[in-house]
Every structure is written in C-alpha cells, then in structure tokens.
Backbone as CSV, one residue per row, in Angstrom:
resi,resn,N_x,N_y,N_z,CA_x,CA_y,CA_z,C_x,C_y,C_z
1,UNK,-4.580,30.153,37.313,-5.616,29.179,37.561,-5.180,27.846,36.968
2,UNK,-5.294,26.806,37.699,-4.920,25.470,37.251,-6.161,24.711,36.821
3,UNK,-5.948,23.874,35.797,-7.044,23.025,35.322,-6.580,21.590,35.379
4,UNK,-7.512,20.749,35.638,-7.232,19.324,35.590,-8.310,18.685,34.725
5,UNK,-7.856,18.104,33.593,-8.799,17.490,32.663,-8.616,15.980,32.750
6,UNK,-9.684,15.295,32.959,-9.643,13.836,33.046,-10.487,13.281,31.910
7,UNK,-9.871,12.441,31.100,-10.580,11.793,30.002,-10.782,10.337,30.379
8,UNK,-11.999,9.914,30.352,-12.327,8.531,30.683,-12.867,7.860,29.429
9,UNK,-12.271,6.729,29.089,-12.756,5.980,27.928,-13.880,5.056,28.370
10,UNK,-14.916,4.996,27.543,-16.050,4.119,27.813,-16.135,3.092,26.695
11,UNK,-16.239,1.826,27.067,-16.337,0.747,26.086,-17.561,0.984,25.217
12,UNK,-17.339,1.029,23.900,-18.438,1.314,22.977,-19.437,0.164,22.858
13,UNK,-19.077,-1.012,23.342,-20.001,-2.145,23.267,-20.944,-2.222,24.462
14,UNK,-20.383,-2.089,25.662,-21.230,-2.310,26.839,-21.223,-1.166,27.853
15,UNK,-20.502,-0.099,27.577,-20.524,1.056,28.469,-19.617,0.967,29.677
16,UNK,-18.909,-0.124,29.861,-17.976,-0.230,30.985,-16.750,0.628,30.702
17,UNK,-15.851,0.731,31.669,-14.640,1.523,31.470,-13.740,0.839,30.439
18,UNK,-13.346,1.592,29.422,-12.483,1.058,28.361,-11.023,1.256,28.748
19,UNK,-10.179,0.371,28.240,-8.756,0.469,28.547,-7.947,1.000,27.373
20,UNK,-8.527,0.992,26.165,-7.775,1.450,24.997,-8.699,1.759,23.830
21,UNK,-8.124,2.464,22.860,-8.799,2.737,21.601,-8.154,1.853,20.545
22,UNK,-8.950,1.079,19.838,-8.453,0.157,18.817,-8.821,0.712,17.449
23,UNK,-7.846,0.749,16.552,-8.066,1.193,15.171,-8.042,-0.013,14.249
24,UNK,-8.937,-0.030,13.278,-8.931,-1.089,12.269,-9.588,-0.555,11.003
25,UNK,-9.402,-1.269,9.906,-9.982,-0.847,8.637,-10.540,-2.066,7.915
26,UNK,-11.613,-1.840,7.162,-12.194,-2.895,6.343,-12.955,-2.235,5.190
27,UNK,-12.853,-2.822,4.017,-13.538,-2.324,2.820,-13.254,-0.849,2.551
28,UNK,-12.018,-0.436,2.814,-11.604,0.925,2.507,-11.992,1.968,3.538
29,UNK,-12.686,1.580,4.600,-13.081,2.518,5.650,-12.274,2.222,6.911
30,UNK,-11.808,3.284,7.570,-11.044,3.135,8.803,-11.956,3.397,9.987
31,UNK,-11.766,2.600,11.052,-12.615,2.703,12.230,-11.757,2.833,13.484
32,UNK,-12.367,3.372,14.523,-11.731,3.527,15.822,-12.801,3.196,16.848
33,UNK,-12.463,2.350,17.814,-13.442,1.942,18.817,-12.748,1.866,20.177
34,UNK,-13.433,2.340,21.205,-12.920,2.262,22.573,-13.423,0.959,23.181
35,UNK,-12.488,0.154,23.704,-12.848,-1.161,24.236,-12.132,-1.436,25.551
36,UNK,-12.768,-2.262,26.378,-12.065,-2.736,27.566,-11.100,-3.844,27.130
37,UNK,-10.280,-4.303,28.016,-9.239,-5.271,27.654,-9.815,-6.557,27.069
38,UNK,-10.894,-7.060,27.651,-11.494,-8.305,27.176,-12.041,-8.157,25.753
39,UNK,-12.747,-7.058,25.497,-13.300,-6.848,24.159,-12.201,-6.593,23.129
40,UNK,-11.144,-5.861,23.513,-10.025,-5.611,22.605,-9.342,-6.923,22.230
41,UNK,-9.150,-7.788,23.217,-8.547,-9.100,22.936,-9.438,-9.949,22.048
42,UNK,-10.745,-9.885,22.293,-11.706,-10.633,21.477,-11.664,-10.170,20.023
43,UNK,-11.636,-8.844,19.814,-11.575,-8.299,18.460,-10.287,-8.734,17.763
44,UNK,-9.173,-8.611,18.462,-7.887,-9.011,17.877,-7.857,-10.503,17.536
45,UNK,-8.456,-11.315,18.404,-8.487,-12.760,18.161,-9.291,-13.097,16.905
46,UNK,-10.446,-12.462,16.754,-11.286,-12.701,15.578,-10.557,-12.249,14.309
47,UNK,-9.975,-11.042,14.347,-9.304,-10.508,13.159,-8.004,-11.232,12.842
48,UNK,-7.336,-11.780,13.843,-6.038,-12.433,13.611,-6.173,-13.624,12.662
49,UNK,-7.287,-14.310,12.697,-7.535,-15.444,11.799,-7.469,-14.990,10.336
50,UNK,-8.017,-13.826,10.055,-8.031,-13.294,8.700,-6.722,-12.586,8.359
51,UNK,-6.183,-11.868,9.319,-4.927,-11.148,9.095,-3.781,-12.112,8.810
52,UNK,-3.839,-13.307,9.386,-2.768,-14.293,9.204,-2.632,-14.738,7.751
53,UNK,-3.713,-14.681,6.993,-3.668,-15.130,5.599,-3.871,-13.990,4.605
54,UNK,-3.999,-12.782,5.114,-4.227,-11.617,4.247,-2.907,-11.000,3.817
55,UNK,-2.968,-10.181,2.787,-1.812,-9.437,2.309,-1.874,-8.042,2.898
56,UNK,-0.808,-7.632,3.586,-0.768,-6.317,4.193,-0.575,-5.265,3.106
57,UNK,-1.392,-4.226,3.134,-1.292,-3.185,2.113,-0.960,-1.820,2.684
58,UNK,-1.096,-1.624,3.955,-0.842,-0.317,4.556,0.189,-0.417,5.651
59,UNK,0.351,0.653,6.360,1.289,0.660,7.466,2.716,0.841,7.001
60,UNK,3.636,0.173,7.645,5.052,0.360,7.356,5.574,-0.653,6.347
61,UNK,4.874,-0.840,5.288,5.311,-1.755,4.240,6.177,-1.055,3.220
62,UNK,6.378,-1.714,2.122,7.154,-1.133,1.024,6.385,-0.006,0.369
63,UNK,7.089,0.977,-0.175,6.382,1.997,-0.946,5.854,1.379,-2.236
64,UNK,4.771,1.911,-2.788,4.234,1.326,-4.016,5.219,1.451,-5.173
65,UNK,5.163,0.499,-6.063,6.051,0.504,-7.231,5.725,1.696,-8.115
66,UNK,6.769,2.318,-8.641,6.575,3.460,-9.533,6.515,2.977,-10.962
67,UNK,5.613,3.566,-11.720,5.531,3.246,-13.150,6.521,4.117,-13.891
68,UNK,7.090,3.548,-14.919,8.033,4.316,-15.727,7.282,5.147,-16.751
69,UNK,7.899,6.177,-17.258,7.273,7.027,-18.266,7.116,6.308,-19.591
70,UNK,7.861,5.230,-19.767,7.778,4.487,-21.023,6.567,3.556,-21.051
71,UNK,5.678,3.668,-20.052,4.472,2.853,-20.027,4.740,1.433,-19.576
72,UNK,5.843,1.218,-18.875,6.155,-0.101,-18.367,7.040,-0.908,-19.288
73,UNK,7.474,-0.338,-20.426,8.353,-1.063,-21.334,9.745,-1.208,-20.739
74,UNK,10.403,-2.301,-21.068,11.759,-2.554,-20.604,12.723,-1.836,-21.544
75,UNK,13.175,-0.660,-21.137,14.018,0.157,-22.016,15.347,-0.518,-22.326
76,UNK,15.877,-1.286,-21.383,17.140,-1.997,-21.649,16.943,-3.010,-22.769
77,UNK,15.830,-3.725,-22.711,15.555,-4.729,-23.742,15.327,-4.061,-25.099
78,UNK,14.647,-2.925,-25.094,14.385,-2.211,-26.349,15.688,-1.717,-26.956
79,UNK,16.554,-1.139,-26.121,17.850,-0.663,-26.619,18.682,-1.818,-27.176
80,UNK,18.721,-2.927,-26.456,19.488,-4.091,-26.913,18.938,-4.613,-28.242
81,UNK,17.619,-4.665,-28.358,16.978,-5.128,-29.597,17.327,-4.193,-30.746
82,UNK,17.242,-2.870,-30.500,17.526,-1.896,-31.554,18.976,-2.006,-32.020
83,UNK,19.907,-2.153,-31.098,21.324,-2.292,-31.450,21.538,-3.562,-32.261
84,UNK,20.903,-4.643,-31.839,21.013,-5.933,-32.549,20.489,-5.823,-33.981
85,UNK,19.437,-5.025,-34.175,18.835,-4.854,-35.497,19.507,-3.754,-36.316
86,UNK,20.503,-3.069,-35.722,21.202,-2.011,-36.435,20.425,-0.709,-36.517
87,UNK,19.462,-0.551,-35.657,18.663,0.674,-35.625,19.384,1.682,-34.750
88,UNK,19.648,2.905,-35.263,20.321,3.915,-34.441,19.475,4.293,-33.227
89,UNK,20.105,4.286,-32.045,19.389,4.605,-30.799,20.358,5.256,-29.833
90,UNK,19.865,6.210,-29.074,20.689,6.862,-28.059,20.962,5.898,-26.912
91,UNK,22.147,5.984,-26.341,22.509,5.120,-25.220,21.769,5.514,-23.943
92,UNK,21.339,6.766,-23.871,20.630,7.266,-22.694,19.461,8.133,-23.122
93,UNK,18.591,8.405,-22.175,17.478,9.311,-22.445,16.275,8.607,-23.038
94,UNK,15.391,9.402,-23.550,14.128,8.906,-24.095,14.364,8.121,-25.381
95,UNK,13.646,7.030,-25.499,13.726,6.224,-26.718,12.771,6.831,-27.739
96,UNK,13.265,7.008,-28.975,12.472,7.621,-30.031,11.194,6.818,-30.282
97,UNK,10.127,7.526,-30.620,8.825,6.903,-30.828,8.856,5.872,-31.946
98,UNK,9.591,6.157,-33.029,9.620,5.200,-34.136,10.308,3.897,-33.721
99,UNK,11.307,3.983,-32.857,11.980,2.767,-32.363,11.018,1.976,-31.491
100,UNK,10.271,2.678,-30.646,9.279,2.005,-29.790,8.231,1.294,-30.649
101,UNK,7.785,1.961,-31.728,6.787,1.365,-32.620,7.331,0.120,-33.307
102,UNK,8.581,0.202,-33.775,9.197,-0.961,-34.425,9.335,-2.118,-33.449
103,UNK,9.741,-1.818,-32.223,9.896,-2.845,-31.195,8.545,-3.495,-30.892
104,UNK,7.502,-2.677,-30.731,6.169,-3.194,-30.437,5.655,-4.077,-31.575
105,UNK,5.922,-3.665,-32.814,5.466,-4.460,-33.964,6.205,-5.795,-34.027
106,UNK,7.477,-5.788,-33.632,8.265,-7.040,-33.667,7.913,-7.985,-32.533
107,UNK,7.319,-7.453,-31.490,6.996,-8.290,-30.327,5.507,-8.338,-30.146
C-alpha cells in the first residue's frame, strides 16, 4: 500500500499559504513561526536593524572560553615571580598553595 503525505504550511499571522518556517530567539527563548515570503522578509528586515549592532552568541561562533583550574591566575607569571623571588617551584604541574598565597599577597 502506498501513502502520500502532503504537508502544507500556513502563515501563522494571516492564515495564507506559508513558504517557510523561520526560527529566532529573544530573551533566552527560541521561537519558530511559519510565514509567507512577504512576512518572512518583513521579520528579517525588522530584526536586521538590531542584529547589525548586536553581539552574536550562538550558532557557529567560537567555543566559549575555558576557565583554568587555577581560578584564572596566570601560572606563567606566578612561576616567573616565584623564580625571581627565589621561591622553589615546579616547572610544570600544579602550583603549590603556599606559593599561590605568597603571590596573591604580593599582588
């Protein structure tokens, strides 16, 4: 037995035949709306004014910056400071807590 399924999009604004589904997000909520070509262009035109000056946060952008386990401290700077002060420090690995405390107190 053969089946034929036809999906027809209806414009969510006026009930006419829609040509596409448009996705957008605002205030942390994502939306999807079926629109005819004229309404889709109108929506894009209105949003383009704001999108042109907005900062893109989603989509195919850069991955978010990773925080270091040292709480954001510059380990290279801490090691260099410790060596300059004659404080014994490992060249690699975790920086000892007492060295971190001394560095924080000095800065």
